[in-house]
C-alpha positions in Angstrom: -0.1 0.0 0.1 1.0 3.5 -0.7 1.6 5.1 2.5 2.1 8.6 1.5 -1.3 8.3 -0.7 -3.1 6.9 2.3 -1.8 9.7 4.5 -3.1 12.1 2.0 -6.6 10.2 1.6 -6.9 10.4 5.4 -6.1 13.9 5.7 -9.1 14.6 3.2 -11.2 12.3 5.1 -10.6 14.5 8.5 -11.0 17.7 6.8 -14.4 16.8 5.5 -15.5 15.5 8.8 -13.7 17.9 11.3 -13.9 21.1 9.3 -13.1 23.8 11.7 -13.2 21.5 14.7 -15.3 19.1 17.0 -17.6 21.4 18.6 -18.9 18.8 21.0 -15.8 17.6 22.2 -14.1 21.0 22.1 -16.7 22.3 24.4 -16.9 19.6 27.0 -13.3 18.3 27.3 -10.5 20.3 28.8 -7.3 20.2 26.8 -5.3 18.4 29.2 -7.8 15.3 29.5 -6.2 11.9 28.5 -7.8 8.6 27.7 -7.9 5.5 25.6 -10.0 4.1 22.8 -10.5 0.5 22.4 -11.4 -1.3 19.1 -13.4 -4.1 19.8 -14.8 -7.1 17.4 -18.5 -7.4 17.6 -18.4 -10.4 15.1 -16.3 -12.7 13.6 -14.3 -11.9 10.7 -11.3 -10.9 9.3 -9.0 -7.9 10.3 -7.9 -5.0 7.9 -6.8 -1.7 8.9 -3.4 -1.7 10.6 -2.0 1.2 8.7 -5.4 3.1 8.6 -5.4 3.1 12.6 -1.6 4.1 12.8 -1.8 6.6 10.2 -4.9 8.3 11.2 -4.0 8.9 14.9 -0.3 9.9 13.8 -1.9 12.6 11.7 -4.1 13.9 14.5 -1.3 14.0 17.2 2.0 12.4 16.8 2.0 11.9 20.7 -0.7 9.4 20.4 0.3 5.6 21.3 -1.1 3.0 19.1 -1.0 -0.7 20.0 -2.1 -3.2 17.7 -3.3 -6.8 18.8 -4.0 -8.3 15.6 -2.3 -8.0 12.1 -3.9 -7.4 8.5 -5.7 -10.7 7.3 -5.9 -12.3 10.5 -9.1 -14.0 11.6 -10.7 -12.2 14.4 -13.3 -13.2 16.9 -16.5 -11.6 18.5 -15.0 -9.8 21.8 -11.6 -9.7 20.6 -9.5 -6.6 21.4 -8.0 -5.2 18.1 -6.2 -2.1 18.9 -5.7 0.6 21.6 -4.9 4.1 21.1 -3.9 6.3 24.0 -3.4 10.0 24.4 -5.6 13.3 24.5 -9.1 12.5 24.3 -9.9 15.4 22.1 -7.6 14.2 19.6 -8.6 10.5 19.9 -12.5 11.5 19.7 -12.0 13.8 16.6 -10.5 10.9 14.5 -12.2 7.8 15.9 -15.3 7.8 13.7 -13.3 8.4 10.3 -10.7 5.7 11.4 -13.6 3.2 12.6 -15.5 3.6 9.4 -12.9 2.8 7.2 -11.7 -0.1 9.4 -15.0 -1.8 9.4 -15.4 -1.4 5.7 -12.1 -2.8 4.7 -12.4 -5.8 7.3 -15.8 -6.4 5.6 -14.1 -6.5 2.3 -11.4 -8.8 3.7 -14.0 -11.0 5.3 -16.1 -11.5 2.2 -13.1 -12.2 0.1 -11.9 -14.8 2.5 -15.6 -16.5 2.3 -15.3 -16.3 -1.3 -11.8 -18.0 -1.6 -12.7 -20.7 0.9 -16.2 -21.2 -1.0 -14.6 -21.9 -4.3 -11.6 -24.0 -2.3 -9.6 -24.2 -5.7 -5.8 -25.0 -5.7 -5.8 -23.5 -9.3 -8.3 -20.7 -9.8 -7.8 -17.4 -8.1 -10.5 -15.0 -6.9 -9.8 -11.5 -8.0 -11.7 -7.9 -7.5 -12.7 -5.5 -10.5 -12.9 -1.7 -11.0 -16.4 -1.8 -9.2 -14.9 0.2 -6.1 -15.9 3.4 -4.1 -14.4 6.3 -5.5 -11.4 7.5 -3.6 -11.2 4.3 -1.9 -9.9 1.9 -4.6 -6.4 1.5 -3.1 -7.7 0.5 0.3 -10.5 -1.8 -0.9 -7.8 -3.4 -3.4 -5.7 -3.8 -0.5 -8.5 -5.5 1.7 -9.2 -8.0 -1.0 -5.5 -9.2 -0.9 -6.0 -9.2 3.0 -8.8 -11.8 2.6 -6.7 -13.9 0.3 -8.0 -12.7 -3.2 -5.9 -11.0 -6.0 -6.3 -7.8 -7.8 -7.3 -7.1 -11.5 -6.2 -4.1 -12.9 -6.1 -0.9 -10.7 -7.6 1.4 -13.3 -7.8 2.1 -17.1 -4.2 2.9 -17.1 -2.6 -0.4 -16.0 -4.0 -2.9 -18.4 -6.0 -3.1 -21.6 -9.6 -4.6 -21.7 -10.9 -4.8 -24.9 -14.9 -4.9 -24.6 -17.9 -5.2 -26.9 -17.8 -1.2 -27.4 -14.2 -1.3 -28.4 -15.0 -4.4 -30.8 -17.6 -2.5 -32.5 -15.9 0.6 -33.0 -12.7 -1.2 -34.3 -14.5 -3.4 -36.5 -13.2 -6.9 -35.1 -11.3 -8.4 -32.1 -8.3 -8.5 -34.6 -8.2 -5.1 -35.5 -8.7 -4.0 -31.9 -5.7 -6.0 -30.7 -3.6 -4.7 -33.6 -4.4 -1.0 -32.6 -3.5 -1.7 -29.0 -0.1 -3.4 -30.1 0.9 -0.6 -32.4 0.4 1.8 -29.7 1.1 0.3 -26.3 4.5 -0.7 -24.7 5.5 -4.2 -24.4 4.7 -4.4 -20.6 1.0 -3.8 -21.2 -1.3 -6.9 -21.3 -4.2 -7.0 -23.5 -7.3 -8.8 -22.4 -10.4 -9.7 -24.5 -13.8 -10.0 -23.5 -15.5 -12.9 -25.3 -19.1 -14.3 -25.3 -18.9 -16.7 -28.3 -16.8 -19.6 -29.7 -15.9 -17.3 -32.7 -14.8 -14.5 -30.5 -12.4 -16.7 -28.4 -10.9 -18.2 -31.6 -10.5 -14.5 -32.8 -9.0 -13.4 -29.7 -6.5 -16.6 -29.6 -5.4 -15.7 -33.1 -4.7 -12.0 -32.6 -2.6 -12.9 -29.6 -4.6 -11.9 -26.7 -2.5 -12.4 -23.4 -6.1 -12.9 -21.4 -9.4 -13.9 -22.6 -12.4 -13.3 -20.3 -15.6 -15.8 -20.7 -18.2 -13.1 -19.9 -21.5 -14.3 -18.4 -20.8 -17.8 -19.5 -22.3 -20.9 -17.7 -19.6 -23.5 -16.3 -20.5 -25.9 -19.0 -19.9 -23.4 -21.7 -16.5 -22.3 -20.1 -15.4 -25.9 -20.0 -16.0 -26.0 -23.9 -14.5 -22.6 -24.7 -11.4 -23.1 -22.7 -10.2 -25.9 -24.8 -10.0 -23.4 -27.6 -7.4 -21.4 -25.6 -3.5 -22.3 -25.5 -2.1 -22.7 -22.1 0.1 -20.1 -22.1 -3.0 -17.6 -22.5 -4.4 -16.4 -19.0 -8.2 -17.4 -18.8 -10.8 -15.3 -16.4 -14.6 -15.9 -16.0 -16.8 -13.1 -15.0 -20.4 -11.9 -14.9 -23.2 -13.4 -12.8 -21.0 -15.2 -10.3 -22.2 -15.2 -7.1 -21.5 -16.9 -3.6 -24.3 -19.0 -4.1 -23.1 -20.2 -7.4 -19.5 -19.8 -7.0 -18.5 -23.5 -6.6 -20.2 -24.7 -9.8 -17.2 -22.5 -11.4 -14.7 -24.6 -9.5 -13.8 -27.3 -12.2 -13.9 -24.9 -15.2 -10.3 -24.7 -15.5 -10.2 -20.9 -15.6 -7.1 -19.0 -13.8 -9.2 -16.3 -12.6 -12.7 -15.6 -11.3 -13.3 -11.8 -11.1 -16.2 -10.8 -8.4 -17.3 -7.3 -8.4 -19.5 -7.8 -5.3 -16.4 -8.3 -3.4 -16.2 -4.2 -3.3 -19.5 -3.2 -4.1 -21.8 -5.3 -2.1 -20.1 -6.2 1.0 -21.2 -5.5 4.6 -19.1 -3.5 6.9 -17.6 -5.7 9.6 -19.1 -4.9 13.1 -16.3 -3.1 15.3 -17.0 -0.9 18.0 -15.0 1.7 19.9 -14.9 2.1 23.7 -13.7 5.2 25.2 -11.8 5.0 28.8 -10.8 8.2 30.4 -7.4 8.4 32.5 
């Protein structure tokens, strides 16, 4: 994770929430009041948020002491103490909601990803995410997917080529679309082609695609189509795949299954904060 980017993001989140100051806390607590904030798990799951907690409180006051009792990617249980931050109460209270919101959401993604990985239970096929992330939180959400045992797809439009139906229609064919990319992109850029039919798969193979996606295909259809793809070409299944039908894709032979719901339909993990005055 890019710590400079994380720091900048959390700064913006604090500016949004704190503004000119915390009216309630500033009016009630004297400046010299010290205490602790304890993060507690209220349900089982997977933790994600070490750097969020450390960076967040450090930004508020470098004198705040943070102690973590778990690590990113670790399984946590109801009632487990996850972290403690000690320092000036006014600083702790200013940051606890923003920090807690992030930790809850990232842990929810990590837990859902772990559930998907365990549900698939494959030694070959990897679970990965998509670009269906929350604007401004993509780096964190994709990090949470990795903490849950998943893998990342491209991070944005800038780090990989994915040729879809609109691109194919404009270019006139998969072959021509791939040629246009090869003429302009550097040798480090991989090309993925989204396919729906046998003819498209064959054309993508002939065009030299690096990755072929089987879009909205059933497990049986994928088993047939994957026989047309050389072993050196990476394969991916996507579209219409849920936890409820994930196991049916286990024996399709694809290298990756991309799941948008990991980052757009997760439930934030229930984590609470308890405030203790010194």
